[in-house]
Every structure is written in C-alpha cells, then in structure tokens.
C-alpha positions in Angstrom: 90.2 107.4 118.3 92.8 105.9 120.6 95.8 105.0 118.5 97.2 106.5 115.3 100.1 105.7 113.0 101.4 108.7 111.0 103.7 107.9 108.1 105.8 110.9 107.2 105.6 112.3 110.7 108.5 114.7 110.3 107.0 116.6 107.3 104.8 119.7 107.5 101.4 118.0 107.5 102.5 114.8 109.2 104.1 116.6 112.1 101.1 118.9 112.5 98.8 115.9 112.5 100.9 114.3 115.2 100.6 117.4 117.4 96.9 117.8 116.8 96.1 114.2 117.6 98.3 114.1 120.7 96.5 117.2 121.9 93.3 115.2 121.7 94.8 112.5 123.9 95.4 110.1 121.0 98.5 107.7 121.3 100.5 108.6 118.2 103.2 106.5 116.6 105.2 108.5 114.0 107.5 107.1 111.3 109.6 109.1 108.9 112.6 109.0 106.7 114.6 111.7 108.4 114.0 110.3 111.9 113.5 106.6 111.5 115.1 105.8 108.2 111.8 104.7 106.7 111.9 104.8 102.9 108.4 104.1 101.7 109.6 103.4 98.1 111.7 100.4 99.4 109.5 97.5 100.4 112.2 96.0 102.7 112.3 99.3 104.6 108.5 99.4 104.9 108.2 95.8 106.0 110.9 96.2 108.7 109.4 99.4 110.1 105.8 98.3 110.1 106.7 94.8 111.1 108.0 96.1 114.4 104.6 97.5 115.3 101.7 95.9 117.0 98.1 97.0 116.3 95.4 97.7 116.0 95.6 101.4 115.0 92.3 103.3 114.6 94.0 105.5 112.1 96.9 104.9 109.6 97.7 108.1 107.8 100.2 108.4 105.0 101.3 112.1 104.9 104.3 111.7 102.6 104.7 113.5 99.2 106.7 116.0 97.2 106.2 118.3 94.3 109.9 118.3 93.4 112.2 115.2 93.6 115.8 115.3 92.6 115.5 118.9 91.4 112.7 118.0 88.8 110.0 120.7 88.9 106.3 120.2 87.8 106.2 120.2 84.0 104.5 123.0 82.2 104.5 121.1 78.9 104.9 117.6 77.5 108.3 118.7 76.2 109.5 118.8 79.8 108.4 115.2 80.7 111.3 112.8 81.5 111.1 109.2 82.4 113.2 109.7 85.6 111.1 112.5 86.9 107.8 110.5 86.3 109.2 107.3 87.8 110.4 109.2 90.9 106.9 110.7 91.4 105.3 107.3 91.0 107.7 105.8 93.5 106.9 108.3 96.2 103.2 109.2 95.6 101.9 105.9 94.3 104.2 103.0 95.1 104.9 104.3 98.6 101.4 104.5 99.9 100.6 101.1 98.2 103.5 99.4 100.1 102.4 101.1 103.4 98.9 99.8 103.0 100.1 96.3 102.0 102.1 96.0 105.2 99.6 98.0 107.4 96.7 95.7 106.7 97.5 93.5 109.8 97.6 96.7 111.9 94.1 97.8 111.0 91.1 96.6 113.0 89.0 93.8 111.5 86.2 94.6 113.8 85.1 98.2 114.7 85.8 101.4 112.8 89.3 102.1 111.4 90.6 104.6 108.9 93.4 104.3 106.3 94.0 107.7 104.7 96.6 108.9 102.2 97.3 112.4 101.1 96.3 113.0 97.5 95.8 116.3 95.7 93.0 117.9 93.8 95.3 118.1 90.7 95.2 114.3 90.6 91.5 114.5 89.8 90.9 113.7 86.1 87.4 115.2 86.2 88.6 118.5 87.8 91.6 119.0 85.5 91.1 122.1 83.3 94.6 123.5 83.2 96.8 120.5 82.1 100.5 120.4 82.9 102.2 119.0 86.0 102.2 115.6 84.2 104.2 113.5 86.6 102.7 114.8 89.8 99.1 114.8 88.5 99.4 111.3 87.1 101.0 109.8 90.2 98.2 111.3 92.4 95.5 109.9 90.0 97.2 106.5 90.3 97.2 106.6 94.1 93.5 107.5 94.0 92.9 104.4 91.9 94.9 102.3 94.4 92.9 103.6 97.3 89.6 102.8 95.5 90.7 99.3 94.6 92.0 98.6 98.1 88.8 99.8 99.6 86.9 97.1 97.6 89.2 94.4 98.7 89.5 95.4 102.3 85.8 95.8 102.6 85.5 92.0 102.4 87.6 91.4 105.5 87.4 94.7 107.4 83.7 95.6 107.3 84.0 98.8 109.2 87.2 100.1 107.6 87.2 103.4 105.8 89.9 103.7 103.1 90.2 107.2 101.6 92.3 109.7 99.7 92.4 113.2 101.1 93.2 116.6 99.5 94.4 118.9 102.3 94.2 122.1 100.3 97.2 124.3 99.5 99.4 124.0 102.5 102.4 126.2 103.3 105.3 123.8 103.5 108.8 123.8 102.1 107.6 121.8 99.2 104.9 124.2 98.1 106.5 127.6 98.8 107.3 128.3 95.2 103.9 127.2 93.8 101.4 128.9 96.1 101.2 132.0 93.9 97.8 133.6 94.3 96.1 130.5 95.5 94.7 130.6 99.1 97.0 128.6 101.4 97.0 127.7 105.1 99.8 126.7 107.5 100.3 123.0 108.1 98.8 123.3 111.6 95.6 124.7 110.2 95.5 122.0 107.5 95.8 119.3 110.2 92.9 120.9 112.2 90.9 121.0 109.0 91.5 117.3 108.2 90.6 116.0 111.7 86.8 116.8 111.4 86.8 115.1 108.0 88.4 112.0 109.5 85.9 112.1 112.4 83.0 112.2 110.0 83.9 109.3 107.8 81.8 106.2 107.9 82.2 102.8 106.1 79.8 104.2 103.4 82.6 106.6 102.5 85.3 104.0 101.9 87.0 104.2 98.5 86.3 107.9 98.0 88.3 111.1 97.6 87.5 114.0 99.9 88.9 117.5 100.3 89.7 119.3 103.6 86.1 120.5 103.8 84.7 117.0 103.6 83.5 117.5 100.1 83.9 114.7 97.7 86.3 115.3 94.8 85.6 113.9 91.4 87.9 111.2 90.2 
C-alpha cells in the first residue's frame, strides 16, 4: 500500500489509522470536519473536498460515525424513537459514506488492487441481533452495509480488483463510546487500528461486498 485517504482523520479510530499507516511508510491524506470543514452529510462539501484530490489511492477508509448526535442517545425502546434522531443517524452513518464513495470512485484504481472500507458495527447485523433496541444506530448501520454490498456489485464491473467492505472495529475506547462500554471488552483506538490493518492486508477481490470484524471473521448481514 502506497497511498491512503482517511475520511474522519481527526476522530479516535481515524487518527489512529493515520498514525499506523504513516508508521508503515504509507502516504496518508486525512480529511475531517474539525480540521478541514468536511461535512460528509453535505454533498457539496464532499464534492469540493474530494474534487481537490488526485488519485489513485490504494485505500479509501471512511472512519466517521457517532452513537449520539445532537444529544439523542441510543433508544432502549420504540417509545424513545424520534424522526429527528433517526434521520440524523442515517445522514451520518449511511448517507455520508454513500456520498464519499460516490465522489471517491474516480480516486480508486481501475487496475490493480484497491480497497474502499467503511466503519460499520456488529449491532448493524440483522442476523446477529438478539437484544433489540438502539433502533436508529442499528438501522443506519444495517443500511450502510447494504450500500456497501450494492456498490461492490456495481464497482466490480469497472474496478475488477477493487475490494469494497464494511468493517466492525470492535468496541473501541473513544469519546463516543465511553458511556456504553459497560462490561464489554474494549480496546484503545491505537489497538483497534493495528487490529484492522491485517484485515485490510488480507482482503482480496473475492471478499468484496462483505462485512468483516476486527479479527477478519465475516459478520452475518
């Protein structure tokens, strides 16, 4: 890997990925809202930021996401669901990565291996859902998984060696997750990044359109 583009590079996982890749000698371009003014929910912002770049990038990684937006916490019951909270989750977790991929297509190699990866979450798995709750976050992550799967089919026609995947990084210790870790095993962002890099290294075109966890194990849709 020679060139990587990290969207959300100022966040916990995004910043850790940048550092880990740079330590490998990879040329990393990072874009974020806090540093660069990139709003992935606004297509004009995405088009402007990505339009200023020249490719190809071996890796485009969307590391954005949030459990809470505008003070809305994950719902424990349907009675807590609101339209605004659900729309906000969809904008950030589904619309955002979709717009990034739309405008990053020209930055991905048409020949030779390339990877587009977006952070998802195991709670977005329909097959693995045994607890319920967290309606807006779960549903937005299930939706981004579907987007990744569909995009992999389309891009497979023009980018034969491209791998397009959703990734679950595990429970990562960031500002967003601090209140929700509980008794679940968690890792610092730096460890999460180091865990994800071997997964990225091991991906082949046969893996495109799939959903993997930080151990490289496929997660059910």
